[in-house]
C-alpha angles and dihedrals in degrees: 000000000000091000091049091050091050091049092052092049091048091050092049091050091051091049090052092048091050092049092051091048090053091050093049091049092050093048091052093047092048089056091050102039108009125241094287092050094051120087131187088246090057091048092050092051093048092046092044094235136115116272089242089058090060090051091047091057097036112025093177141023093252093064092044094048090047092053093046092048091051091049094051100038091047087065097038124101108275120264121185144090089308089062092069102026096102093057113108097198134032090253091051091050093048091052090049089049092052090050093050095044094048092048088054092047089052090053094044095044095103090060099033091053088081104003096064091061094041092052087084089058102039111063095200092052091042090057091053092049091047091054090050092049092050091050091050092051089052090052091051091053092045091052093064100036139128094014095048132029111235110224122207089249091055095048091048093049093045091050091054090054092049099042122106097257090056091050090048092052096043092050095048091096104012142047118274092246092056090046089053090053091052092048091048092052090049090051091051090053091049089051093066094047105039106032131070129220112254114244114241114237115239114243113233 
């Protein structure tokens, strides 16, 4: 029984190692060729496994994209409510948000270089990008609340400044940190024009 248990544990460990190797191979290929330019045969060759092994671990693109996204984002600079929590004012929080978003764009650039454009053509990738966009819009709104009321115009304009194409353009002739500062200043300017002060509730 002990030998059988060891064999099962060893097999499970090998399966996990194979799965991770497939994910790492896919992540590398996506950076080089984009999702549309990456085939299961290419993944199998890079991971040094049979094509059927790739299918066994990832029967469809949704499971493969999900695993790759988790692998990459797990190593990316953090982006969430904690990224803006230390800001004392809406403008402070927006500048912190720009810094965090641009740091993440800089890390993700090897994959976004092709993947951002192909997300409109690959439904599984498009769904992942859409979830990220929705989360970013929520962070924009959270950055100005409860002091200011984020209008739809403000959230839309802020999202454009924080989206990947803006980062790509801003960093064409300057470091990412400087680009983040510029984006943060632009967000602070938009704050005064496109948000409204929240009315204080009267205490009864």
